C-alpha positions as CSV (number, residue, x, y, z in Angstrom):
1,M,-23.2,-2.7,6.0
2,S,-21.7,-0.6,3.3
3,N,-22.1,-3.5,0.8
4,S,-25.8,-3.8,1.7
5,I,-26.3,-0.1,1.2
6,S,-24.5,-0.4,-2.1
7,I,-26.7,-3.3,-3.3
8,I,-29.9,-1.5,-2.2
9,L,-28.9,1.7,-4.0
10,G,-27.9,-0.3,-7.1
11,R,-31.3,-1.9,-7.2
12,A,-33.0,1.5,-6.8
13,I,-31.0,2.9,-9.6
14,K,-31.8,0.0,-11.9
15,K,-35.5,0.2,-11.2
16,A,-35.6,3.9,-11.7
17,E,-33.7,3.6,-15.0
18,Q,-36.1,1.0,-16.3
19,L,-39.2,3.2,-16.0
20,P,-40.2,4.4,-19.5
21,G,-41.2,7.9,-18.3
22,I,-37.8,8.4,-16.5
23,Q,-35.9,7.1,-19.5
24,A,-37.8,9.4,-21.8
25,V,-37.3,12.5,-19.6
26,R,-33.6,11.7,-19.2
27,G,-33.2,11.1,-22.9
28,G,-35.1,14.3,-23.7
29,L,-33.0,16.4,-21.3
30,V,-29.8,14.9,-22.7
31,S,-31.0,15.6,-26.3
32,I,-31.5,19.3,-25.6
33,I,-28.0,19.8,-24.0
34,P,-26.7,21.3,-27.3
35,V,-29.5,23.9,-27.2
36,L,-28.8,24.6,-23.6
37,M,-25.1,24.9,-24.0
38,I,-25.3,27.1,-27.1
39,G,-27.9,29.4,-25.5
40,S,-25.9,29.5,-22.3
41,F,-22.6,30.4,-24.0
42,A,-24.5,33.1,-26.0
43,L,-25.6,34.5,-22.7
44,I,-22.1,34.3,-21.3
45,L,-20.7,36.2,-24.3
46,K,-23.5,38.7,-24.0
47,S,-23.1,39.4,-20.3
48,L,-19.4,39.0,-19.4
49,P,-18.9,41.4,-16.5
50,V,-16.1,43.4,-18.1
51,A,-16.8,47.1,-18.6
52,A,-14.8,47.7,-21.7
53,Y,-16.3,44.6,-23.3
54,Q,-19.8,45.7,-22.5
55,A,-19.1,49.1,-23.9
56,F,-17.8,47.5,-27.1
57,L,-21.0,45.4,-27.4
58,K,-23.3,48.4,-27.1
59,T,-21.5,50.6,-29.7
60,G,-20.0,50.2,-33.1
61,P,-19.3,46.7,-34.6
62,G,-19.9,45.2,-31.2
63,G,-23.6,46.0,-31.6
64,V,-23.8,43.5,-34.4
65,L,-22.3,40.8,-32.1
66,N,-24.7,41.8,-29.3
67,G,-27.6,41.2,-31.8
68,V,-26.1,37.8,-32.8
69,F,-25.8,36.7,-29.1
70,T,-29.3,37.9,-28.3
71,T,-30.8,36.1,-31.3
72,I,-29.1,32.8,-30.5
73,Y,-30.2,33.1,-26.9
74,N,-33.8,33.8,-27.9
75,V,-34.1,30.9,-30.4
76,T,-32.6,28.5,-27.9
77,F,-33.9,29.3,-24.5
78,G,-37.0,31.1,-25.9
79,F,-38.4,27.8,-27.2
80,L,-36.9,25.4,-24.7
81,S,-40.2,23.9,-23.7
82,I,-41.1,23.1,-27.3
83,Y,-37.8,21.3,-27.8
84,M,-38.3,19.4,-24.6
85,A,-41.8,18.3,-25.6
86,I,-40.5,17.0,-28.9
87,C,-37.5,15.2,-27.4
88,V,-39.2,13.5,-24.5
89,S,-42.1,12.3,-26.7
90,F,-39.6,11.0,-29.2
91,F,-37.9,8.9,-26.6
92,M,-41.3,7.7,-25.4
93,E,-42.1,6.5,-28.9
94,K,-38.6,4.9,-29.1
95,N,-39.0,3.1,-25.8
96,L,-42.7,2.1,-26.1
97,G,-43.5,2.4,-29.8
98,R,-44.9,-0.7,-31.5
99,R,-45.5,-1.6,-35.1
100,N,-48.9,0.1,-35.0
101,S,-47.6,3.5,-33.9
102,L,-46.9,6.2,-36.5
103,G,-43.2,6.7,-35.7
104,Y,-43.8,10.4,-34.8
105,G,-47.4,10.3,-33.6
106,A,-46.2,10.7,-30.0
107,V,-44.4,13.9,-31.0
108,L,-47.5,15.3,-32.7
109,V,-49.7,14.5,-29.7
110,S,-47.1,16.0,-27.3
111,V,-46.6,19.3,-29.1
112,C,-50.3,19.8,-29.8
113,S,-51.3,19.1,-26.2
114,F,-48.6,21.4,-24.9
115,L,-49.8,24.3,-27.1
116,M,-53.3,23.6,-25.9
117,A,-52.1,23.8,-22.3
118,T,-50.5,27.2,-22.9
119,G,-53.5,28.7,-24.7
120,F,-51.6,29.1,-28.0
121,L,-53.1,31.8,-30.3
122,T,-55.7,32.9,-27.7
123,D,-55.8,36.2,-25.8
124,S,-54.3,34.6,-22.8
125,F,-51.2,33.3,-24.6
126,E,-47.8,34.5,-23.4
127,M,-44.5,33.9,-25.2
128,D,-42.8,33.2,-21.8
129,C,-44.6,29.8,-21.7
130,L,-42.4,28.6,-24.5
131,N,-39.2,29.1,-22.7
132,A,-37.9,27.2,-19.7
133,S,-40.8,28.3,-17.5
134,G,-43.1,26.0,-19.5
135,M,-40.8,23.0,-19.0
136,F,-43.0,21.4,-16.2
137,V,-46.1,21.5,-18.4
138,A,-44.1,20.3,-21.4
139,I,-42.8,17.2,-19.5
140,L,-46.3,16.3,-18.2
141,C,-47.8,16.5,-21.7
142,S,-45.0,14.6,-23.4
143,T,-44.8,11.8,-20.9
144,L,-48.5,11.2,-20.1
145,L,-50.2,12.0,-23.4
146,S,-47.6,10.4,-25.7
147,R,-47.8,7.2,-23.6
148,A,-51.6,7.3,-23.8
149,Y,-51.4,7.6,-27.6
150,L,-48.9,4.8,-27.9
151,Q,-51.0,2.4,-25.8
152,L,-54.2,3.4,-27.7
153,A,-52.5,2.9,-31.1
154,E,-51.4,-0.5,-30.0
155,R,-54.8,-1.6,-28.8
156,M,-56.6,-0.3,-31.9
157,G,-54.2,-2.0,-34.3
158,S,-53.7,-1.1,-37.9
159,G,-54.2,-2.5,-41.3
160,H,-53.2,-1.9,-44.9
161,I,-55.0,0.3,-47.5
162,F,-54.9,-1.6,-50.8
163,S,-55.0,1.2,-53.4
164,D,-52.7,2.6,-56.1
165,G,-49.9,4.6,-54.5
166,S,-50.4,3.4,-51.0
167,D,-47.6,1.9,-48.9
168,P,-47.2,0.7,-45.3
169,F,-46.2,4.2,-44.1
170,F,-49.3,5.7,-45.7
171,S,-51.4,3.1,-44.0
172,K,-49.9,3.8,-40.6
173,V,-50.6,7.5,-41.1
174,V,-54.3,6.9,-41.9
175,F,-54.8,4.4,-39.0
176,S,-53.1,6.7,-36.5
177,I,-55.6,9.5,-37.1
178,L,-58.2,8.1,-34.8
179,P,-55.9,7.5,-31.7
180,V,-54.3,11.0,-32.2
181,L,-57.8,12.4,-32.4
182,I,-59.1,10.6,-29.3
183,V,-56.1,11.6,-27.1
184,L,-56.1,15.2,-28.2
185,G,-59.9,15.4,-27.9
186,L,-59.9,14.1,-24.4
187,F,-57.1,16.4,-23.4
188,A,-58.9,19.4,-24.8
189,L,-61.9,18.5,-22.8
190,F,-59.8,18.0,-19.6
191,N,-58.0,21.3,-20.3
192,N,-61.2,23.3,-20.6
193,L,-62.7,21.7,-17.5
194,V,-59.7,22.5,-15.4
195,C,-59.7,26.1,-16.7
196,L,-63.4,26.3,-15.9
197,V,-63.1,24.9,-12.4
198,F,-60.1,26.9,-11.4
199,Q,-61.1,30.0,-13.2
200,T,-57.8,30.2,-15.2
201,A,-57.0,30.9,-18.8
202,N,-54.8,27.8,-19.3
203,L,-52.9,25.0,-17.5
204,W,-49.6,26.8,-17.8
205,Q,-51.0,29.9,-16.0
206,L,-52.5,27.6,-13.4
207,T,-49.2,26.0,-12.5
208,N,-47.5,29.4,-12.4
209,E,-50.2,30.8,-10.2
210,F,-49.9,27.9,-7.9
211,F,-46.2,28.4,-7.4
212,R,-46.6,32.2,-7.1
213,K,-49.2,31.9,-4.4
214,L,-47.1,29.3,-2.6
215,F,-44.3,31.7,-2.3
216,V,-46.5,34.7,-1.6
217,Y,-47.9,32.7,1.3
218,A,-44.4,31.8,2.4
219,G,-43.3,35.4,2.0
220,E,-39.9,37.0,1.5
221,D,-38.3,35.6,4.7
222,F,-36.2,32.7,5.9
223,W,-39.0,30.1,5.3
224,G,-39.8,31.4,1.9
225,G,-36.2,31.3,0.9
226,L,-35.8,27.8,2.4
227,L,-38.9,26.6,0.4
228,Y,-37.4,28.1,-2.8
229,V,-34.1,26.3,-2.3
230,L,-35.5,22.9,-1.4
231,L,-38.3,22.9,-4.0
232,S,-36.2,24.1,-6.9
233,T,-33.5,21.5,-6.1
234,F,-36.0,18.8,-5.6
235,L,-37.6,19.4,-9.0
236,W,-34.2,19.5,-10.6
237,F,-33.4,16.0,-9.2
238,F,-36.3,14.7,-11.3
239,G,-35.1,16.4,-14.5
240,I,-37.4,19.5,-14.2
241,H,-35.7,22.9,-14.4
242,G,-36.6,24.0,-10.9
243,S,-35.5,27.6,-11.1
244,D,-37.6,28.1,-14.3
245,V,-40.6,26.3,-12.9
246,L,-40.4,28.7,-9.9
247,E,-39.8,31.7,-12.2
248,S,-43.0,33.3,-10.8
249,A,-41.3,33.4,-7.4
250,N,-38.3,35.1,-8.9
251,T,-40.3,37.7,-10.8
252,G,-42.8,38.2,-8.0
253,I,-40.5,38.3,-5.0
254,F,-36.8,37.8,-5.3
255,I,-36.0,40.0,-8.4
256,P,-38.0,43.0,-7.1
257,A,-36.2,42.6,-3.8
258,A,-32.8,42.8,-5.6
259,G,-34.0,45.8,-7.5
260,A,-35.1,47.5,-4.3
261,N,-31.6,46.9,-2.8
262,A,-30.0,48.4,-5.9
263,A,-32.3,51.5,-5.8
264,A,-31.6,52.0,-2.1
265,V,-27.9,51.9,-2.6
266,E,-28.1,54.3,-5.5
267,A,-30.1,56.7,-3.3
268,G,-27.5,56.5,-0.6
269,M,-29.6,54.3,1.7
270,P,-28.6,50.8,3.1
271,A,-29.9,47.6,1.5
272,T,-32.7,46.0,3.4
273,H,-33.6,42.8,1.5
274,L,-31.6,39.7,2.3
275,Y,-33.5,37.2,0.2
276,T,-32.9,38.3,-3.4
277,K,-32.4,36.4,-6.7
278,T,-28.7,37.5,-6.6
279,F,-28.4,36.1,-3.1
280,F,-29.5,32.7,-4.3
281,D,-27.5,32.7,-7.5
282,V,-24.2,33.8,-5.9
283,F,-24.2,32.1,-2.5
284,V,-26.6,29.1,-2.8
285,L,-26.5,27.8,-6.3
286,M,-22.8,28.0,-7.2
287,G,-22.3,25.9,-10.2
288,G,-26.0,25.7,-10.7
289,C,-28.6,23.5,-9.1
290,G,-27.4,21.4,-6.2
291,T,-24.4,23.7,-5.7
292,L,-22.7,21.4,-8.1
293,L,-19.4,23.3,-8.1
294,C,-18.8,21.5,-4.9
295,L,-19.5,18.1,-6.5
296,L,-17.1,19.1,-9.3
297,L,-14.3,19.6,-6.7
298,A,-15.3,16.4,-4.9
299,L,-15.0,14.4,-8.1
300,L,-11.6,15.8,-8.9
301,L,-10.3,15.3,-5.3
302,F,-11.9,12.1,-4.2
303,S,-13.1,10.0,-7.1
304,R,-11.0,7.0,-8.2
305,R,-12.9,6.5,-11.4
306,R,-11.2,7.8,-14.4
307,S,-14.5,8.4,-16.2
308,N,-15.7,10.6,-13.3
309,R,-12.6,12.7,-13.3
310,S,-12.7,13.0,-17.1
311,L,-16.3,14.2,-16.9
312,A,-15.4,16.7,-14.2
313,K,-12.6,18.1,-16.4
314,L,-15.0,18.4,-19.3
315,A,-17.7,20.1,-17.3
316,A,-15.4,22.4,-15.4
317,F,-15.3,25.4,-17.7
318,P,-19.1,25.8,-18.3
319,M,-19.7,25.1,-14.6
320,L,-17.5,28.1,-13.7
321,F,-20.4,30.0,-15.4
322,N,-23.0,28.0,-13.5
323,I,-23.9,25.9,-16.6
324,N,-24.0,22.4,-15.2
325,E,-26.0,20.3,-17.7
326,I,-23.0,18.2,-18.6
327,M,-22.6,17.2,-15.0
328,V,-26.4,16.8,-14.3
329,F,-27.0,14.5,-17.2
330,G,-23.5,13.1,-17.8
331,L,-22.8,11.7,-14.3
332,P,-25.9,11.6,-14.0
333,I,-27.4,13.4,-11.1
334,I,-31.1,13.1,-12.0
335,Y,-32.9,10.0,-10.8
336,N,-29.6,8.9,-9.0
337,P,-30.5,7.9,-5.4
338,V,-26.8,8.0,-4.4
339,F,-26.7,11.8,-4.8
340,F,-30.2,12.6,-3.6
341,V,-29.2,13.6,-0.1
342,P,-26.1,15.8,-1.0
343,F,-27.9,17.3,-4.0
344,L,-30.6,18.6,-1.6
345,G,-28.5,19.0,1.5
346,T,-25.6,21.0,0.0
347,P,-27.8,23.9,-1.2
348,L,-29.5,23.8,2.2
349,A,-26.2,24.0,4.0
350,A,-25.1,26.8,1.6
351,Y,-28.3,28.7,2.3
352,L,-28.0,28.4,6.1
353,L,-24.4,29.5,6.1
354,A,-25.1,32.5,3.8
355,V,-28.2,33.6,5.9
356,A,-26.2,33.2,9.1
357,A,-23.3,35.2,7.7
358,A,-25.6,38.0,6.5
359,K,-27.6,38.2,9.7
360,M,-24.5,38.3,11.8
361,G,-23.2,41.2,9.7
362,L,-20.2,39.3,8.5
363,V,-21.2,39.8,4.8
364,P,-23.0,42.8,3.3
365,L,-26.5,42.2,1.7
366,T,-26.5,41.8,-2.0
367,T,-26.9,45.2,-3.6
368,G,-27.2,44.6,-7.3
369,L,-28.5,42.4,-10.0
370,V,-25.6,40.1,-10.9
371,E,-26.1,37.8,-14.0
372,W,-26.5,34.2,-13.0
373,T,-23.6,33.2,-15.4
374,T,-21.1,35.3,-13.4
375,P,-18.2,33.0,-12.1
376,I,-17.5,32.4,-8.5
377,I,-15.4,35.0,-6.7
378,I,-16.3,37.7,-9.3
379,G,-20.0,37.1,-8.4
380,G,-19.4,37.3,-4.6
381,Y,-17.4,40.4,-5.0
382,E,-19.8,42.3,-7.2
383,A,-23.0,41.1,-5.4
384,T,-21.8,42.6,-2.1
385,G,-20.7,45.9,-3.6
386,G,-17.0,45.1,-3.9
387,S,-16.6,43.4,-0.5
388,L,-14.0,40.6,0.0
389,A,-16.3,39.2,2.6
390,G,-18.6,38.0,-0.2
391,V,-15.6,36.2,-1.8
392,I,-14.6,34.6,1.5
393,L,-18.2,33.4,2.1
394,Q,-18.3,31.7,-1.3
395,L,-15.0,29.9,-0.6
396,V,-16.2,28.7,2.8
397,I,-19.4,27.4,1.3
398,L,-17.4,25.7,-1.5
399,A,-15.2,23.9,1.0
400,V,-18.2,22.8,3.2
401,G,-20.1,21.6,0.1
402,T,-17.1,19.7,-1.2
403,A,-16.8,17.9,2.2
404,L,-20.5,17.1,2.1
405,Y,-20.3,15.6,-1.4
406,A,-17.1,13.6,-0.8
407,P,-18.5,10.5,1.0
408,F,-21.2,10.2,-1.5
409,V,-18.7,10.4,-4.4
410,K,-16.8,7.5,-2.8
411,Q,-20.0,5.6,-2.3
412,Y,-20.9,6.2,-6.0
413,D,-17.5,5.0,-7.0
414,R,-18.1,1.7,-5.1
415,E,-21.6,1.3,-6.5
416,K,-20.5,2.0,-10.1
417,D,-17.6,-0.4,-9.7
418,R,-19.9,-3.1,-8.6
419,Q,-22.4,-2.4,-11.4
420,A,-19.6,-2.2,-13.9
421,R,-18.2,-5.6,-12.9
422,E,-21.7,-7.1,-13.4
423,S,-22.1,-5.3,-16.7
424,L,-18.7,-6.4,-17.8
425,Q,-19.6,-10.0,-17.1
426,D,-22.7,-9.6,-19.1
427,L,-20.7,-8.2,-22.0
428,V,-18.2,-11.0,-21.8
429,E,-21.0,-13.6,-21.9
430,I,-22.5,-11.9,-24.9
431,Y,-19.2,-11.9,-26.7
432,Q,-18.6,-15.5,-25.8
433,S,-22.0,-16.5,-27.2
434,Y,-21.1,-14.9,-30.5
435,E,-17.7,-16.6,-30.4
436,A,-19.2,-20.0,-29.8
437,A,-21.6,-19.5,-32.7
438,S,-18.9,-18.1,-35.0
439,R,-20.9,-15.0,-35.5
440,E,-19.7,-11.4,-35.9
441,V,-20.8,-8.7,-33.5
442,C,-19.9,-5.1,-33.0
443,L,-19.8,-4.7,-29.2
444,T,-19.7,-0.9,-29.2
445,E,-22.9,-0.8,-31.2
446,L,-24.9,-3.0,-28.8
447,D,-28.0,-1.3,-27.3
448,G,-28.3,-0.6,-23.6
449,V,-25.7,-1.1,-20.8
450,P,-23.5,-3.7,-22.7
451,G,-22.9,-1.2,-25.5
452,E,-22.1,1.5,-23.0
453,V,-19.6,-0.7,-21.2
454,A,-18.0,-1.7,-24.4
455,K,-17.6,2.0,-25.4
456,Q,-16.2,2.9,-22.0
457,L,-13.7,0.0,-22.1
458,A,-12.6,0.9,-25.7
459,G,-11.8,4.5,-24.5
460,D,-10.0,3.2,-21.4
461,L,-8.0,0.8,-23.5
462,Q,-6.7,3.6,-25.6
463,K,-5.5,5.4,-22.5
464,A,-4.1,2.2,-21.0
465,L,-2.2,1.6,-24.2
466,A,-0.8,5.1,-24.2
467,K,0.3,4.7,-20.6
468,Q,1.7,1.2,-21.2
469,E,-0.5,-0.3,-18.5
470,L,-1.0,-3.6,-20.3
471,Y,1.3,-6.4,-19.2
472,F,2.2,-10.0,-20.0
473,L,2.2,-13.4,-18.3
474,Y,3.9,-16.5,-19.8
475,Q,2.5,-20.0,-19.8
476,P,5.2,-22.7,-20.0
477,Q,5.0,-25.5,-22.6
478,Y,6.5,-29.0,-21.8
479,N,7.0,-32.2,-23.7
480,Y,6.1,-35.6,-22.5
481,A,9.5,-36.1,-20.8
482,G,8.9,-33.0,-18.7
483,K,11.3,-30.7,-20.5
484,L,10.4,-27.0,-20.8
485,F,10.7,-26.0,-24.4
486,G,8.6,-22.9,-24.8
487,A,6.1,-20.4,-23.4
488,E,3.1,-18.5,-24.8
489,A,3.0,-14.7,-24.1
490,L,-0.5,-13.9,-22.8
491,L,-1.7,-10.3,-22.8
492,R,-3.3,-9.0,-19.5
493,W,-5.0,-5.8,-18.6
494,K,-6.0,-5.0,-15.1
495,H,-8.6,-2.2,-15.3
496,P,-8.4,0.1,-12.4
497,G,-12.1,-0.2,-11.7
498,L,-13.1,-3.6,-13.3
499,G,-10.1,-5.8,-12.5
500,L,-8.8,-8.2,-15.1
501,I,-10.4,-8.0,-18.5
502,Y,-11.1,-11.1,-20.6
503,P,-8.1,-11.2,-23.0
504,P,-10.1,-11.9,-26.3
505,L,-12.3,-9.0,-25.4
506,I,-9.3,-6.7,-25.3
507,I,-8.4,-7.7,-28.9
508,K,-12.0,-7.3,-30.0
509,L,-12.4,-3.8,-28.6
510,A,-9.1,-2.8,-30.0
511,G,-10.3,-3.8,-33.4
512,E,-13.5,-1.9,-33.1
513,A,-11.7,1.2,-31.7
514,G,-9.1,1.2,-34.5
515,L,-6.3,0.4,-32.0
516,L,-5.5,-3.1,-33.3
517,S,-2.4,-2.2,-35.2
518,S,-1.0,-0.1,-32.3
519,L,-1.9,-2.8,-29.7
520,E,-0.2,-5.6,-31.7
521,R,2.9,-3.6,-32.2
522,Y,2.9,-2.8,-28.5
523,I,2.6,-6.5,-27.7
524,Y,5.6,-7.5,-29.8
525,L,7.8,-4.6,-28.7
526,Q,7.1,-5.3,-25.0
527,V,7.6,-9.1,-25.3
528,G,10.7,-8.5,-27.4
529,R,12.2,-6.4,-24.6
530,E,11.3,-8.8,-21.8
531,I,12.5,-12.1,-23.4
532,Q,16.0,-10.8,-24.2
533,E,17.3,-12.4,-21.0
534,V,15.8,-15.8,-21.7
535,S,17.5,-18.2,-24.1
536,D,16.7,-21.6,-25.6
537,L,12.9,-21.2,-25.5
538,V,10.3,-20.8,-28.2
539,F,8.1,-17.8,-27.3
540,S,4.7,-17.9,-28.9
541,I,3.0,-14.6,-29.5
542,N,-0.5,-14.1,-31.0
543,A,-1.1,-12.1,-34.2
544,T,-4.4,-11.4,-35.9
545,A,-5.0,-12.2,-39.5
546,V,-5.7,-8.6,-40.1
547,S,-2.1,-7.6,-39.1
548,L,-0.5,-10.4,-41.1
549,Q,-2.2,-9.0,-44.2
550,D,-0.3,-5.8,-43.7
551,D,3.2,-5.5,-45.3
552,S,4.2,-2.8,-42.9
553,F,3.4,-5.1,-39.9
554,V,5.5,-7.9,-41.3
555,D,8.4,-5.4,-41.9
556,F,8.0,-4.3,-38.3
557,L,8.3,-7.9,-37.0
558,V,11.5,-8.5,-39.0
559,Q,13.0,-5.3,-37.7
560,T,11.9,-5.9,-34.1
561,F,13.3,-9.5,-34.0
562,P,16.4,-9.5,-36.3
563,G,17.0,-13.1,-37.2
564,A,14.1,-14.0,-34.9
565,L,16.5,-12.9,-32.0
566,S,19.5,-14.6,-33.5
567,G,19.1,-17.9,-31.8
568,R,18.8,-16.5,-28.2
569,A,15.1,-17.4,-28.2
570,Q,12.9,-18.3,-31.0
571,I,9.7,-16.4,-31.9
572,C,6.6,-18.3,-32.9
573,I,3.8,-16.3,-34.4
574,E,0.4,-17.7,-33.6
575,V,-2.7,-17.1,-35.8
576,T,-6.1,-18.0,-34.5
577,E,-8.2,-20.4,-36.4
578,Q,-11.2,-18.1,-36.1
579,E,-9.6,-15.5,-38.2
580,A,-9.0,-16.9,-41.6
581,V,-5.9,-15.7,-43.4
582,A,-6.6,-15.0,-47.1
583,F,-4.1,-17.2,-48.8
584,N,-3.0,-15.4,-52.0
585,E,0.3,-14.6,-53.6
586,A,0.8,-11.5,-51.4
587,M,0.1,-13.5,-48.2
588,S,2.4,-16.3,-49.3
589,R,5.2,-13.8,-49.9
590,R,4.7,-12.3,-46.4
591,L,4.8,-15.7,-44.7
592,A,7.8,-16.7,-46.7
593,K,9.5,-13.5,-45.6
594,L,8.8,-14.4,-41.9
595,K,10.1,-17.9,-42.4
596,A,13.3,-16.6,-44.1
597,N,13.9,-14.5,-41.0
598,K,13.7,-17.6,-38.8
599,F,10.2,-17.0,-37.4
600,R,8.1,-20.1,-36.6
601,L,4.4,-20.0,-37.6
602,A,1.6,-21.7,-35.6
603,V,-2.1,-22.2,-35.9
604,D,-3.8,-21.4,-32.6
605,D,-7.1,-23.0,-31.6
606,F,-6.7,-25.7,-34.3
607,S,-9.7,-27.8,-35.1
608,M,-11.0,-29.8,-38.1
609,G,-12.6,-26.7,-39.6
610,H,-12.1,-25.6,-43.2
611,T,-9.7,-22.8,-42.2
612,S,-7.4,-25.2,-40.1
613,L,-7.2,-27.7,-42.9
614,K,-6.4,-24.9,-45.4
615,Y,-3.5,-23.9,-43.1
616,L,-2.0,-27.4,-43.2
617,Q,-2.4,-27.6,-47.0
618,E,-0.4,-24.5,-47.5
619,G,2.6,-26.1,-45.8
620,C,3.9,-22.9,-44.3
621,F,3.1,-23.6,-40.6
622,D,5.4,-25.3,-38.2
623,E,3.0,-25.9,-35.4
624,V,-0.7,-26.5,-34.6
625,K,-2.2,-26.0,-31.1
626,L,-5.2,-28.1,-30.4
627,D,-8.2,-26.1,-29.4
628,G,-9.0,-26.3,-25.7
629,S,-12.6,-27.4,-26.4
630,I,-11.1,-30.6,-27.9
631,T,-8.5,-31.4,-25.4
632,K,-10.9,-31.0,-22.5
633,K,-13.1,-33.8,-23.9
634,V,-10.3,-36.3,-24.7
635,L,-11.2,-38.6,-21.8
636,T,-15.0,-38.6,-22.4
637,D,-15.7,-38.2,-26.1
638,G,-14.7,-40.9,-28.6
639,K,-15.3,-38.5,-31.6
640,V,-12.9,-36.0,-30.0
641,R,-10.2,-38.7,-29.8
642,D,-10.8,-39.6,-33.5
643,I,-10.4,-35.9,-34.3
644,I,-7.1,-35.6,-32.4
645,S,-5.8,-38.7,-33.9
646,S,-6.6,-37.4,-37.4
647,V,-4.9,-34.0,-36.6
648,V,-1.8,-35.8,-35.3
649,F,-1.7,-38.0,-38.4
650,L,-2.0,-35.0,-40.8
651,S,0.5,-33.0,-38.8
652,Q,3.1,-35.8,-38.9
653,A,2.6,-36.2,-42.6
654,M,3.2,-32.4,-43.0
655,K,6.1,-32.5,-40.5
656,V,4.2,-30.1,-38.2
657,T,4.5,-30.1,-34.3
658,V,1.3,-30.6,-32.3
659,V,0.8,-28.8,-29.0
660,A,-2.2,-29.5,-26.8
661,E,-3.7,-26.6,-24.8
662,Y,-5.7,-26.8,-21.5
663,V,-3.9,-30.0,-20.3
664,E,-4.9,-30.0,-16.6
665,T,-4.6,-33.6,-15.5
666,S,-2.2,-36.5,-15.9
667,A,-5.0,-38.6,-17.3
668,Q,-5.4,-36.0,-20.1
669,K,-1.7,-36.1,-20.8
670,E,-1.6,-39.9,-21.0
671,A,-4.6,-40.0,-23.3
672,L,-3.1,-37.4,-25.6
673,A,0.2,-39.3,-25.7
674,Q,-1.6,-42.5,-26.7
675,L,-3.0,-40.5,-29.7
676,G,0.5,-39.3,-30.7
677,C,0.5,-35.8,-29.1
678,F,3.6,-35.2,-26.9
679,N,3.7,-31.5,-26.3
680,Y,1.5,-29.8,-23.7
681,Q,0.5,-26.4,-22.2
682,G,-1.8,-26.1,-19.2
683,Y,-2.3,-26.1,-15.5
684,L,-0.9,-29.6,-15.1
685,Y,2.5,-28.0,-15.5
686,S,2.0,-24.4,-14.7
687,P,-0.5,-21.5,-14.9
688,P,0.6,-18.3,-16.7
689,V,3.5,-16.8,-14.7
690,P,5.5,-13.5,-14.7
691,L,8.7,-13.6,-16.6
692,S,10.8,-13.7,-13.4
693,K,9.1,-17.0,-12.4
694,L,9.6,-18.3,-16.0
695,R,13.3,-17.7,-15.6
696,E,13.3,-19.7,-12.4
697,L,11.6,-22.6,-14.2
698,V,14.2,-22.4,-17.0
């Protein structure tokens, strides 16, 4: 049952994420996080509830700081809707733009239409429409009209103006004029018709009036408050700043109620209004929309995913001040069906608990305007006129909300693990396709989910390396007579959420993350420690060509394996055929140094490629390992048998040992023996085993 729910939710998430409008809104919201964070911290620094600090800001040098914080807040939050219109339309252009679109035409259309919708430079224009209260209109304009422009530009096509000084960009600009004009003209007509029909000055005022009347009708009572909580949270789930869209409800009902309470207390009268802006900020929306401080605790307490806990730690400090954009867009919450129920349900539960506590007289009514950035406990104490009951109520709501989020956090872990395993398999297949074609690829720079998985794995690899979570298995090597003569050390990494990681992918990601040198040193140190107890075997350990071209790495090998373990066990350094060693005087000197210190050298994945033959010509290698793609076909492909025969002939002439990998059947072994290959590694003899099992085999 749980697996079925997980699959259904996974499909819902994928479908939602594939919608261009949703991708654009999410991308736009993520893009303005710096603006939101800077503006929010300016507000925090401006409004910290410390009397001495506030006195300092209002007088002397502090007045300058106060002006700085105010200016930063005004230029960030004061133009938030403009930033949103630009960013969402940019992502629409990025997701849907074609060769005929201008490149920034969607941004032009979006900003121009938004300014039309707000009555810019007319008598009805209000500066408030440019801040977060205009977010709803900005998102509508930037998604609908930018998409209309992009589709129209694609249908109309473009050409090239053949004149002196013209270029392809100039031609795009000229040919984009008509689709921009058509979209803006039609929207201007629509805007005027709507204003005429509804007798309003502009669309922004129409939306504000709609929400104001909605709450005036609902009233300042239980049902009005319930509607405010549910609607603001519901809008937030779709990436729309619900509290700001419903600003008219705040300014028309809940802020005046808070002011009335403050005035009553000052006059020595009891507070009479339960449903105030302070009530919602302090008791319902702790940690911001969705009462996300509860989710923060649930992630820290119940999530098994390292990425979730890391995100929670990163978001913790701003969330103490009810700034939750990192959590909302980083987890993400928006458009995530797993969290839809608790995201709406937790604020509802908080609202019901707070109302019940107030009506039963357990908690005093809120008696002052407390800034929404005031941290938990301080906010509960100040809002209730210095009552500890306000603090206790906050802690109770926090505990209940954490319990409500907990099962969904666990479900999200399971769903993300399932998705991650699928995405990991996709990433491995992409990498293998590039490997097969001998093409280079930077996995962490791939677009979409594969690139994100690669980045996450690279970060997790760094942590796993620091915690020494990578381990080794050893695959035994036998000769034709059945004598065990060596073993290859194979790196393994069992990711806590994804399981075993494809070993070549570990090396690839280590290289991209700048961890390759650290990883290879870790490999040789760990294997060196483990094999001290085993004697009379040759242990093969892989090394990349990049490391072998580093003098310090060669010195490290010599120091780690003095005299290549002084005869107790021999070390064979394997270099893969895919990574060509640059044979020059410096490289010859390094290899000679390794040979002088009793290291064996082998070519891994040997084939008849140019690099392999170059290795043999140099005469510095002791062993070649036949590539698995060759040995697997020895029974079915005559050309492969000819290749193996040639490799064996060349190796015998150069006095080099040949080892065949991926030997899985006796028939393979006999066919290889007929071609002169008498050393084998593969499942015919043994899979990779822990060191303890290898000791038993010895």
